[in-house]
Wavefront OBJ file of the C-alpha trace (Angstrom):
o trace
v 9.160 -2.140 -10.468
v 9.661 -4.461 -7.542
v 8.646 -8.117 -7.468
v 5.886 -7.174 -5.001
v 3.771 -5.920 -7.928
v 5.070 -8.257 -10.655
v 2.334 -10.913 -10.468
v -0.738 -10.443 -12.684
v -2.817 -9.392 -9.668
v -0.073 -7.275 -8.109
v 0.087 -7.928 -4.362
v -3.176 -9.925 -4.458
v -3.441 -13.700 -4.782
v -6.447 -13.556 -7.124
v -8.888 -11.248 -8.901
v -11.429 -12.023 -6.169
v -9.054 -10.878 -3.402
v -8.329 -7.724 -5.393
v -12.061 -6.945 -5.691
v -12.726 -7.733 -2.017
v -10.009 -5.245 -1.054
v -11.447 -2.613 -3.402
v -14.889 -3.166 -1.879
v -13.478 -2.598 1.591
v -12.013 0.732 0.463
v -15.369 1.754 -1.057
v -17.182 0.751 2.148
v -14.666 2.864 4.104
v -13.527 -0.134 6.153
v -10.008 1.201 5.561
v -9.390 4.808 6.488
v -6.797 7.081 7.998
v -7.748 7.205 11.665
v -6.287 10.642 12.313
v -5.027 13.568 10.241
v -1.506 12.951 8.972
v 1.240 15.240 10.239
v 4.751 15.738 8.831
v 6.245 13.690 11.684
v 4.290 10.639 10.438
v 6.552 10.650 7.375
v 9.890 11.349 9.101
v 11.055 7.723 8.977
v 10.550 7.656 5.178
v 12.418 10.871 4.275
v 15.664 9.090 3.379
v 14.133 6.404 1.135
v 15.409 6.517 -2.428
v 15.175 4.400 -5.562
v 14.190 0.772 -4.929
v 13.283 1.527 -1.315
v 10.255 3.475 -2.490
v 8.762 0.387 -4.151
v 9.209 -1.970 -1.197
v 6.405 -2.636 1.265
v 7.054 -1.410 4.791
v 7.376 -4.160 7.389
l 1 2 3 4 5 6 7 8 9 10 11 12 13 14 15 16 17 18 19 20 21 22 23 24 25 26 27 28 29 30 31 32 33 34 35 36 37 38 39 40 41 42 43 44 45 46 47 48 49 50 51 52 53 54 55 56 57
């Protein structure tokens, strides 16, 4: 697994930040704004191995 998730809280700085993020998902503050189409994923088709565990910049 990549270093991105290696800390005890994964990508979060603390348990509180982790719970705040979860609360935002439950409140639907984060959502997909439009239906996903195959062309949305075209740039990721060639990712393999370690590239799949790296955050997209």
